[in-house]
N, C-alpha and C positions, 0 to 999 in steps of 0.2 A: 476451593478458590472462589473468591467473591466475583461478582459481575465486573467490577472495576479491574480486578487483577486479570480476568479473562480478556477484557478489552485490550489492556496493555500487552498481554501475551500475543494476541492476534496481530497487533501492530509490529511487534518484534519478529514474529514468525514470518510475516510478509516480507519484511526487509531482508531477513536471512534467506528466504526462499528465492527472492529476486537474484541475489548474488550467487546462490548455489544452482540456479536454474532448475529448481525443484518444482516442476510443472504439476506433479501430483499434489503437493502441498498447497500450491496456489489454487488449484481447482477445488480443493477441500475447504479452504477458508474464505473464498470469494463467493458471494451469492451469484446465482446464474445471471441476474440482471445488473450486476455491478458495473459501474462505469468509472473511468478515470479521466478527470478533466486536467489536461496538461497546461503548463505555463503559457503555451501558445493559444489556449482557448479550445483546442481540439478535444472533443469528448470521445473517448475511445472505449468501446465495449470490452468486456472481460476477455472473450475468446480471441479477439484481435490482439490485445495486449499480451496475453499468454503466448500466442503464436509468434509475436515479434521478440519476446524473450527467448523462446525456443530456437528461432532461426538467427538470433543475435543481431537483429536490426536494433534491438535495445539490449545492450550488453552492460550489465552491472558488475563492477569489479569489487566494490566495497561499499558498506553503509555503516557509518559510525554515529550512534545515537548521541545527541546532545541534550535533548529535553523532551518530556512528554507533559503537556499542560492541558488545562481546561477539560478535564474528563467529566462528562455528563452522562448519567444513566437515569432514564425515566421509563419505567416499565420494560417493554421489549425493544426500546430504542436507546441508542447511545452514540456518543461522539467523543472525539479527542483531537488535539492538535499535537503533532509530533515534529521535531526538528532533527534532521540527520545531515551529516556530511556524506554526500553520495558521489562516488567516483564512477562515471559511466561514459559510454559512447552511445549516442542516440541518433538513429536514422542516418548513419553514414558520417556523422561528424567525428571530430577528434575526441580523444579521451579528456574529459574535464571533471573537476570536482565542483559540485553545486551544494550550496547551503539550501537544502530542500525542506520546505515546510509542507506537511500533508495535513489537511483538514479531512478527517475520516468519519464516516457514518457507519453504524453497525445496527443490525437487527437480530433479535433472538427469534429463530425459526425452529419450530419443533424442539425447543429447549436448548438449542445450540446457537451461540453467537456467530454471525457471519459479517464480513465486510460488504457493505452495500454501495458505498460511494466514496470517491476520493477527489480532492481538489489540491493540485500541486501549485506551489508558488515558491519564491525564494525569500530568504530572510536576511 
């Protein structure tokens, strides 16, 4: 699998793991220092995000991929922009579907690509 294919697969794996509440998979593919910047501007550390998925403060019902664009790979760093229709309930709110765009950063660590940062917005 090429680096580009691995990056795309990580993006898809994360979306699947969010919906399945697969905490082990998320721990495996997210770098320890990963942070997620929400649409509100809140910068959330990896373990807090995973905990909120586990206790359903963030409940993801579905994630339907619409596009993956702007894939960049340069040495041990990479990025992409993905757009998905995400149905979720976040922090006690009702169930909504968001047109969610994720700008994601990746780093190859010990020969393995990991997600290092994510910036969420709508499209």
